[in-house]
LODOSE-675590 format. One line per field, with one value per residue: x, y, z of N, C-alpha, C in turn; residue number from 0. Coordinates in steps of 0.05 Angstrom, whole numbers, padded with zeros to 5 digits. Layout:
REM residues N
n_px = c(X_...)
n_py = c(Y_...)
n_pz = c(Z_...)
ca_px = c(X_...)
ca_py = c(Y_...)
ca_pz = c(Z_...)
c_px = c(X_...)
c_py = c(Y_...)
c_pz = c(Z_...)
n = c(NUM_...)
REM end
This chain:
REM residues 300
n_px = c(00065_00111_00116_00158_00158_00172_00142_00153_00153_00128_00149_00118_00143_00171_00184_00137_00073_00026_-00040_-00092_-00084_-00066_-00054_-00111_-00115_-00110_-00149_-00199_-00253_-00300_-00326_-00353_-00354_-00377_-00391_-00421_-00413_-00381_-00338_-00287_-00296_-00282_-00281_-00257_-00235_-00197_-00143_-00089_-00035_-00022_00020_00079_00092_00130_00206_00221_00183_00174_00132_00106_00096_00085_00032_-00021_-00036_-00089_-00151_-00216_-00281_-00302_-00318_-00386_-00394_-00386_-00361_-00372_-00351_-00284_-00213_-00152_-00087_-00029_00041_00051_00054_00054_00107_00115_00158_00161_00179_00189_00212_00235_00249_00200_00144_00110_00047_00053_00068_00120_00133_00205_00227_00213_00209_00218_00187_00194_00151_00105_00077_00121_00097_00050_-00006_-00012_-00001_-00021_-00017_00010_-00037_-00078_-00045_-00050_-00100_-00109_-00080_-00110_-00157_-00132_-00125_-00086_-00085_-00093_-00097_-00130_-00122_-00102_-00109_-00075_-00065_-00089_-00059_-00010_-00043_-00066_-00021_00009_-00036_-00046_00015_00020_-00022_-00001_00053_00033_00013_-00032_-00084_-00134_-00190_-00203_-00238_-00238_-00191_-00197_-00238_-00202_-00171_-00208_-00216_-00176_-00188_-00233_-00217_-00196_-00224_-00276_-00327_-00309_-00303_-00279_-00233_-00195_-00215_-00196_-00142_-00128_-00153_-00138_-00149_-00213_-00265_-00330_-00368_-00422_-00452_-00456_-00477_-00507_-00434_-00411_-00379_-00356_-00318_-00297_-00281_-00235_-00232_-00201_-00140_-00122_-00099_-00108_-00106_-00086_-00081_-00042_-00191_-00242_-00299_-00368_-00435_-00503_-00541_-00588_-00618_-00677_-00674_-00618_-00600_-00627_-00600_-00544_-00543_-00553_-00514_-00471_-00488_-00479_-00423_-00405_-00419_-00384_-00338_-00336_-00351_-00308_-00313_-00279_-00295_-00352_-00344_-00302_-00344_-00390_-00358_-00351_-00391_-00409_-00462_-00464_-00420_-00369_-00378_-00384_-00330_-00298_-00303_-00258_-00218_-00177_-00176_-00198_-00248_-00227_-00182_-00208_-00231_-00195_-00164_-00201_-00207_-00167_-00162_-00169_-00213_-00246_-00250_-00246_-00258_-00233_-00211_-00202_-00212_-00154_-00146_-00145)
n_py = c(01702_01760_01815_01846_01902_01942_01996_02026_02080_02086_02129_02165_02149_02101_02034_02012_01986_01943_01954_01945_01893_01863_01804_01782_01784_01724_01681_01702_01690_01705_01758_01789_01813_01799_01819_01805_01829_01878_01853_01799_01751_01704_01635_01603_01563_01593_01558_01580_01634_01655_01616_01641_01628_01648_01668_01725_01773_01808_01844_01825_01862_01931_01957_01991_02062_02097_02121_02158_02173_02189_02232_02223_02174_02184_02171_02115_02093_02072_02065_02031_02059_02061_02062_02073_02067_02027_01987_01937_01916_01853_01821_01772_01786_01759_01798_01826_01842_01785_01784_01838_01890_01923_01984_01985_02021_02076_02092_02147_02187_02228_02247_02210_02166_02124_02094_02047_02048_02090_02091_02080_02030_02003_01997_01969_01921_01898_01892_01855_01810_01804_01783_01738_01720_01735_01782_01837_01915_01971_02033_02101_02125_02136_02122_02086_02059_02044_02020_01970_01941_01925_01898_01853_01827_01811_01772_01748_01730_01690_01642_01664_01660_01689_01711_01751_01789_01792_01823_01867_01885_01888_01933_01975_01982_02022_02051_02082_02105_02154_02175_02172_02113_02082_02046_02059_02067_02034_01985_01978_01987_01941_01906_01920_01946_01970_01988_01976_01999_01970_01967_01978_01957_01890_01900_01902_01885_01903_01884_01912_01887_01911_01917_01948_01964_02021_02075_02109_02169_02209_02265_02309_02402_02409_02412_02404_02399_02412_02409_02384_02370_02343_02336_02334_02287_02252_02259_02253_02194_02167_02182_02154_02104_02099_02110_02062_02018_02034_02018_01975_01952_01973_02013_02066_02116_02121_02121_02165_02210_02197_02206_02262_02282_02298_02334_02349_02349_02366_02416_02445_02445_02453_02507_02529_02516_02550_02566_02519_02495_02519_02479_02433_02438_02452_02396_02359_02380_02368_02312_02278_02233_02248_02285_02306_02317_02288_02238_02263_02319_02343_02316_02316)
n_pz = c(01112_01106_01057_01006_00970_00905_00877_00802_00771_00704_00643_00594_00541_00554_00537_00499_00502_00473_00503_00487_00467_00501_00543_00574_00638_00700_00700_00679_00644_00607_00570_00604_00673_00728_00794_00863_00907_00945_00970_00977_00920_00928_00968_00991_01048_01091_01135_01146_01145_01080_01032_00994_00925_00893_00914_00892_00846_00789_00759_00695_00651_00645_00685_00654_00648_00652_00607_00632_00628_00575_00531_00519_00550_00604_00663_00659_00608_00599_00582_00572_00570_00518_00528_00574_00645_00704_00737_00787_00832_00868_00935_00969_01044_01104_01141_01144_01188_01198_01156_01148_01099_01065_01037_00999_00955_00921_00855_00812_00832_00875_00919_00929_00982_01017_01068_01066_01075_01058_01003_00944_00911_00950_00981_00955_00952_00999_01002_00965_00990_01041_01016_01003_01053_01084_01150_01138_01144_01118_01076_01054_00982_00915_00849_00794_00763_00790_00837_00810_00783_00826_00861_00813_00814_00869_00867_00835_00857_00898_00874_00833_00856_00857_00816_00757_00774_00832_00837_00811_00847_00891_00866_00876_00928_00939_00900_00921_00961_00942_00897_00898_00894_00836_00784_00730_00715_00748_00724_00665_00669_00695_00662_00605_00549_00520_00577_00596_00643_00671_00715_00781_00831_00832_00822_00753_00694_00632_00583_00517_00469_00412_00346_00300_00282_00279_00315_00373_00405_00463_00487_00527_00726_00738_00723_00725_00706_00747_00730_00682_00619_00600_00540_00536_00562_00536_00476_00495_00515_00471_00434_00474_00463_00410_00417_00442_00405_00359_00378_00386_00335_00317_00277_00265_00244_00265_00323_00334_00319_00357_00404_00398_00416_00462_00499_00555_00595_00560_00544_00592_00615_00572_00576_00607_00580_00546_00479_00464_00436_00385_00371_00371_00329_00288_00298_00278_00224_00208_00194_00245_00274_00310_00371_00442_00510_00562_00613_00677_00666_00640_00599_00527)
ca_px = c(00094_00113_00123_00172_00154_00181_00127_00170_00135_00146_00149_00113_00155_00194_00177_00104_00060_00000_-00051_-00112_-00088_-00049_-00075_-00127_-00104_-00107_-00175_-00213_-00265_-00315_-00318_-00374_-00343_-00397_-00382_-00443_-00414_-00353_-00317_-00282_-00312_-00275_-00303_-00237_-00228_-00167_-00131_-00068_-00029_-00013_00054_00080_00103_00166_00217_00209_00170_00172_00098_00121_00091_00071_-00001_-00029_-00044_-00114_-00172_-00242_-00298_-00293_-00335_-00412_-00386_-00378_-00364_-00381_-00328_-00257_-00191_-00119_-00068_-00007_00066_00057_00044_00074_00123_00120_00173_00157_00200_00191_00228_00232_00256_00187_00136_00083_00017_00057_00077_00137_00151_00229_00231_00195_00227_00211_00170_00199_00128_00090_00087_00129_00075_00039_-00029_-00025_00000_-00051_00000_00003_-00075_-00084_-00029_-00058_-00135_-00104_-00071_-00134_-00179_-00121_-00128_-00074_-00096_-00080_-00114_-00126_-00121_-00108_-00088_-00074_-00059_-00100_-00045_00002_-00059_-00068_00013_00012_-00056_-00033_00033_00019_-00029_00016_00065_00019_00006_-00055_-00110_-00155_-00188_-00197_-00263_-00221_-00171_-00219_-00245_-00176_-00161_-00224_-00215_-00159_-00191_-00247_-00205_-00179_-00238_-00301_-00326_-00312_-00284_-00280_-00203_-00181_-00214_-00182_-00118_-00124_-00166_-00130_-00173_-00237_-00286_-00355_-00378_-00458_-00465_-00442_-00489_-00480_-00411_-00418_-00366_-00358_-00288_-00310_-00260_-00228_-00218_-00191_-00109_-00124_-00088_-00127_-00084_-00094_-00058_-00045_-00213_-00260_-00324_-00400_-00469_-00515_-00571_-00586_-00643_-00688_-00664_-00588_-00590_-00630_-00587_-00519_-00548_-00556_-00485_-00452_-00496_-00466_-00393_-00401_-00427_-00363_-00320_-00344_-00351_-00282_-00313_-00273_-00310_-00374_-00330_-00301_-00368_-00396_-00339_-00346_-00419_-00427_-00482_-00457_-00391_-00350_-00386_-00374_-00305_-00286_-00297_-00236_-00188_-00166_-00171_-00198_-00258_-00199_-00170_-00225_-00245_-00171_-00156_-00214_-00201_-00132_-00170_-00180_-00242_-00259_-00246_-00264_-00247_-00242_-00204_-00213_-00208_-00132_-00143_-00163)
ca_py = c(01715_01787_01821_01876_01909_01975_02008_02036_02093_02091_02154_02149_02145_02085_02007_02018_01958_01949_01945_01933_01867_01847_01777_01779_01770_01699_01676_01719_01671_01716_01788_01807_01800_01807_01819_01800_01850_01898_01841_01782_01725_01676_01621_01587_01561_01596_01559_01591_01652_01640_01624_01652_01607_01661_01689_01748_01773_01831_01844_01821_01878_01952_01955_02011_02089_02101_02149_02148_02197_02184_02238_02222_02156_02193_02152_02081_02077_02076_02047_02036_02072_02044_02077_02091_02059_02025_01970_01931_01887_01843_01806_01768_01794_01751_01820_01845_01824_01769_01804_01870_01898_01945_01992_01994_02049_02089_02103_02165_02211_02231_02256_02183_02157_02098_02078_02019_02047_02111_02089_02063_01998_01986_01984_01946_01895_01895_01886_01827_01789_01805_01758_01707_01707_01756_01797_01863_01929_01991_02057_02117_02110_02153_02109_02063_02041_02031_01991_01943_01929_01916_01870_01838_01823_01806_01756_01718_01715_01675_01631_01671_01646_01704_01719_01784_01813_01802_01842_01886_01892_01908_01959_01987_01989_02043_02079_02089_02134_02183_02193_02149_02080_02082_02030_02070_02069_02005_01957_01982_01985_01905_01885_01922_01950_01987_01972_01997_01995_01959_01960_01979_01932_01886_01907_01886_01903_01886_01887_01912_01879_01937_01897_01958_01969_02049_02090_02134_02189_02226_02289_02331_02423_02383_02423_02387_02415_02405_02390_02374_02376_02315_02334_02333_02272_02223_02262_02241_02168_02155_02170_02143_02081_02092_02101_02030_02004_02034_02005_01938_01948_01983_02032_02094_02134_02126_02122_02192_02221_02198_02216_02281_02297_02303_02357_02357_02354_02376_02451_02459_02442_02470_02536_02530_02508_02572_02554_02492_02499_02519_02454_02411_02447_02437_02363_02345_02395_02356_02279_02263_02223_02262_02306_02312_02328_02266_02239_02285_02341_02358_02289_02314)
ca_pz = c(01101_01097_01032_01002_00937_00894_00848_00787_00757_00678_00631_00560_00519_00556_00541_00498_00506_00466_00525_00481_00458_00527_00554_00604_00670_00702_00714_00660_00625_00593_00567_00623_00710_00754_00827_00878_00926_00943_00981_00953_00910_00944_00991_01001_01083_01111_01150_01158_01124_01050_01037_00969_00903_00885_00926_00882_00820_00773_00729_00676_00636_00660_00692_00634_00653_00630_00604_00635_00627_00545_00517_00529_00565_00629_00686_00651_00597_00601_00571_00577_00543_00511_00534_00604_00668_00734_00748_00808_00841_00896_00947_00997_01065_01124_01164_01160_01208_01178_01154_01135_01075_01071_01011_01000_00948_00899_00831_00786_00843_00909_00929_00937_01008_01027_01084_01048_01083_01049_00982_00930_00911_00982_00999_00922_00964_01024_00994_00954_01012_01051_00998_01007_01087_01103_01167_01142_01141_01096_01085_01031_00957_00883_00827_00791_00751_00816_00847_00787_00785_00857_00860_00797_00832_00892_00864_00822_00870_00917_00851_00813_00863_00854_00788_00756_00780_00856_00833_00804_00869_00914_00861_00876_00957_00928_00880_00927_00978_00927_00882_00905_00892_00806_00767_00703_00715_00755_00712_00649_00683_00700_00644_00585_00523_00531_00584_00604_00671_00663_00742_00801_00851_00833_00802_00726_00682_00609_00562_00492_00439_00391_00321_00294_00285_00278_00346_00390_00414_00481_00492_00556_00712_00736_00726_00718_00710_00768_00731_00658_00606_00586_00521_00536_00572_00510_00469_00509_00520_00449_00433_00492_00456_00392_00421_00447_00384_00352_00388_00379_00308_00298_00256_00274_00242_00275_00353_00340_00313_00378_00420_00406_00407_00485_00496_00576_00608_00550_00536_00613_00624_00552_00583_00624_00574_00522_00457_00458_00411_00363_00378_00366_00301_00273_00290_00257_00193_00195_00195_00261_00279_00336_00391_00461_00533_00575_00648_00702_00644_00633_00580_00505)
c_px = c(00094_00123_00140_00161_00167_00174_00147_00152_00154_00134_00132_00118_00176_00171_00136_00094_00033_-00019_-00084_-00112_-00070_-00068_-00081_-00118_-00116_-00141_-00198_-00228_-00286_-00308_-00332_-00365_-00366_-00392_-00404_-00441_-00381_-00332_-00315_-00299_-00302_-00286_-00273_-00236_-00203_-00163_-00102_-00058_-00027_00016_00047_00094_00127_00176_00216_00192_00168_00146_00122_00116_00070_00035_-00006_-00041_-00079_-00131_-00201_-00247_-00294_-00323_-00366_-00410_-00369_-00382_-00370_-00359_-00302_-00233_-00159_-00106_-00044_00021_00070_00048_00063_00081_00124_00135_00161_00178_00199_00207_00221_00242_00225_00160_00117_00056_00021_00061_00091_00140_00183_00233_00214_00216_00210_00190_00188_00167_00109_00106_00097_00115_00049_00008_-00035_-00014_-00019_-00038_00000_-00020_-00081_-00076_-00040_-00082_-00126_-00098_-00092_-00146_-00157_-00116_-00104_-00087_-00085_-00105_-00112_-00119_-00116_-00091_-00088_-00083_-00070_-00082_-00021_-00018_-00061_-00040_00009_-00013_-00047_-00011_00035_00000_-00015_00038_00060_00007_-00025_-00077_-00138_-00161_-00190_-00219_-00249_-00206_-00176_-00225_-00228_-00169_-00181_-00228_-00188_-00170_-00220_-00239_-00197_-00209_-00267_-00294_-00328_-00287_-00267_-00241_-00181_-00181_-00205_-00143_-00112_-00132_-00152_-00156_-00197_-00262_-00308_-00375_-00416_-00473_-00450_-00452_-00512_-00462_-00414_-00400_-00360_-00333_-00305_-00282_-00261_-00213_-00196_-00161_-00104_-00104_-00102_-00112_-00096_-00078_-00065_-00034_-00239_-00289_-00351_-00416_-00479_-00535_-00571_-00615_-00649_-00675_-00635_-00596_-00602_-00606_-00550_-00520_-00552_-00533_-00465_-00464_-00475_-00433_-00390_-00403_-00399_-00338_-00314_-00342_-00317_-00284_-00309_-00288_-00342_-00366_-00319_-00327_-00377_-00390_-00340_-00371_-00430_-00438_-00465_-00443_-00376_-00355_-00375_-00342_-00286_-00280_-00276_-00210_-00187_-00164_-00177_-00222_-00244_-00187_-00175_-00227_-00213_-00162_-00175_-00215_-00179_-00141_-00163_-00201_-00257_-00240_-00250_-00237_-00253_-00222_-00222_-00217_-00187_-00133_-00154_-00162)
c_py = c(01735_01787_01848_01888_01945_01979_02026_02052_02098_02118_02143_02151_02122_02052_02012_01983_01957_01929_01937_01902_01850_01829_01781_01759_01735_01702_01691_01699_01690_01745_01811_01792_01813_01796_01819_01817_01862_01880_01819_01758_01702_01661_01595_01589_01568_01591_01569_01617_01639_01643_01630_01632_01614_01663_01722_01748_01793_01835_01845_01844_01903_01949_01989_02038_02082_02123_02144_02174_02206_02196_02233_02196_02169_02184_02125_02073_02087_02060_02057_02046_02067_02068_02086_02075_02050_01995_01958_01905_01882_01822_01795_01770_01786_01771_01838_01834_01807_01783_01831_01867_01922_01956_02007_02020_02049_02104_02118_02185_02201_02244_02239_02179_02132_02085_02072_02034_02073_02113_02066_02035_01986_01978_01974_01918_01887_01877_01860_01804_01785_01779_01736_01702_01718_01765_01824_01886_01945_02013_02081_02113_02135_02131_02090_02045_02029_02007_01965_01931_01913_01893_01846_01821_01798_01780_01737_01710_01694_01650_01638_01654_01664_01711_01749_01798_01808_01821_01868_01905_01912_01928_01984_02005_02022_02074_02097_02110_02154_02196_02188_02122_02081_02062_02036_02065_02042_01984_01959_01979_01947_01892_01896_01931_01968_01972_01988_01990_01988_01973_01969_01959_01918_01894_01890_01910_01895_01902_01894_01908_01899_01931_01917_01964_02000_02054_02102_02146_02204_02245_02313_02360_02404_02407_02416_02405_02402_02394_02401_02378_02344_02314_02325_02300_02249_02237_02241_02204_02153_02156_02158_02110_02079_02092_02067_02020_02012_02028_01984_01933_01948_01988_02057_02118_02153_02131_02152_02217_02224_02212_02245_02297_02301_02333_02366_02363_02373_02409_02456_02463_02449_02492_02551_02523_02528_02556_02530_02482_02506_02496_02437_02418_02437_02412_02351_02355_02373_02324_02267_02249_02239_02272_02313_02312_02301_02258_02257_02318_02342_02339_02313_02289)
c_pz = c(01090_01066_01029_00976_00932_00869_00840_00773_00728_00659_00608_00545_00535_00555_00537_00492_00492_00484_00512_00470_00478_00532_00574_00626_00673_00708_00697_00635_00602_00593_00590_00654_00724_00775_00843_00902_00928_00964_00967_00947_00919_00965_00996_01036_01079_01136_01163_01138_01102_01043_01003_00957_00906_00912_00921_00859_00814_00756_00710_00655_00642_00653_00677_00651_00639_00634_00616_00625_00591_00536_00532_00541_00594_00653_00688_00632_00602_00586_00577_00558_00543_00519_00556_00619_00693_00731_00778_00811_00874_00902_00968_01013_01091_01147_01167_01174_01191_01178_01142_01109_01076_01039_01009_00983_00922_00876_00816_00802_00881_00929_00937_00968_01015_01046_01069_01056_01070_01021_00963_00923_00937_00982_00979_00936_00986_01026_00984_00971_01031_01050_00999_01033_01101_01116_01156_01133_01117_01094_01060_01007_00932_00859_00815_00774_00767_00831_00831_00783_00810_00857_00842_00810_00847_00887_00855_00838_00891_00895_00833_00834_00855_00823_00788_00766_00819_00856_00823_00828_00882_00903_00870_00904_00953_00914_00896_00956_00971_00924_00885_00885_00854_00794_00736_00697_00723_00733_00681_00658_00688_00677_00618_00565_00531_00549_00591_00629_00675_00693_00765_00834_00845_00815_00774_00712_00656_00587_00532_00471_00424_00374_00315_00308_00289_00317_00349_00407_00432_00491_00516_00541_00723_00739_00713_00727_00737_00762_00689_00644_00595_00560_00516_00548_00554_00496_00477_00512_00494_00441_00446_00474_00426_00391_00422_00419_00363_00350_00388_00354_00299_00277_00282_00271_00257_00309_00343_00333_00338_00403_00421_00396_00438_00488_00537_00593_00593_00545_00572_00619_00600_00556_00600_00608_00545_00499_00449_00434_00385_00361_00363_00333_00284_00278_00278_00232_00182_00193_00213_00264_00293_00361_00408_00486_00551_00602_00659_00686_00636_00605_00558_00483)
n = c(0_1_2_3_4_5_6_7_8_9_10_11_12_13_14_15_16_17_18_19_20_21_22_23_24_25_26_27_28_29_30_31_32_33_34_35_36_37_38_39_40_41_42_43_44_45_46_47_48_49_50_51_52_53_54_55_56_57_58_59_60_61_62_63_64_65_66_67_68_69_70_71_72_73_74_75_76_77_78_79_80_81_82_83_84_85_86_87_88_89_90_91_92_93_94_95_96_97_98_99_100_101_102_103_104_105_106_107_108_109_110_111_112_113_114_115_116_117_118_119_120_121_122_123_124_125_126_127_128_129_130_131_132_133_134_135_136_137_138_139_140_141_142_143_144_145_146_147_148_149_150_151_152_153_154_155_156_157_158_159_160_161_162_163_164_165_166_167_168_169_170_171_172_173_174_175_176_177_178_179_180_181_182_183_184_185_186_187_188_189_190_191_192_193_194_195_196_197_198_199_200_201_202_203_204_205_206_207_208_209_210_211_212_213_214_215_216_217_218_219_220_221_222_223_224_225_226_227_228_229_230_231_232_233_234_235_236_237_238_239_240_241_242_243_244_245_246_247_248_249_250_251_252_253_254_255_256_257_258_259_260_261_262_263_264_265_266_267_268_269_270_271_272_273_274_275_276_277_278_279_280_281_282_283_284_285_286_287_288_289_290_291_292_293_294_295_296_297_298_299)
REM end
């Protein structure tokens, strides 16, 4: 059955939604998901192309924007961000060739491709369709939020047959085409809250419950060292452990201290951000629990 969908970009000021406390997706049973390969976990015998349960569906909550590379948690810690994300509207279109996905329109940006093979939401949607038994190929993509919205919405359109691990894998198909096989954006976009990437082979992801009601704010250069000392490695490893402990315990002071203690990535990136040291000093003096450079660099 052919489908047509419409990604809708949200600004940071519209429709705030608490992603730390969002319901976990269909099929999520434990704080840890493990995927034994980079392909679908489903072993259902597909005898025909899947049939949608609904004629149309709009994602009930925006798939959130995310921040990864959290201080010493470089490449293995990420979290969902309230107040920004993507909606996707899906509908069954009998004029579209069976097995194909067509992007009818995109709101919020004129630069995004409507070619499903070149659009992150399209790639994730096609990956989910493949898992469900549709014969579809893949291509190039860009946004974890769009990928998460598309993957989750397509799954629900067909009755929610895939679990959260499958949806993360579908999103990874899109992420891999953009910046490598990294789950620290797509996993929190689908699961919400904080996530820790424990392993990639096999893929193992832990959701970290954050009990505090305090807000964490991220405000709006990629420079990485090629070599580090043993002392720096040991220090960052201990601070990463302290960061995870702070999240699990809801200890904002411990979380902020660990977040601010990166000795590897932040010192290199800070050189390209004029006034970063002063901003960090003022933020701490004003009562911030911590301050660091995260994401790919533009987020502090």
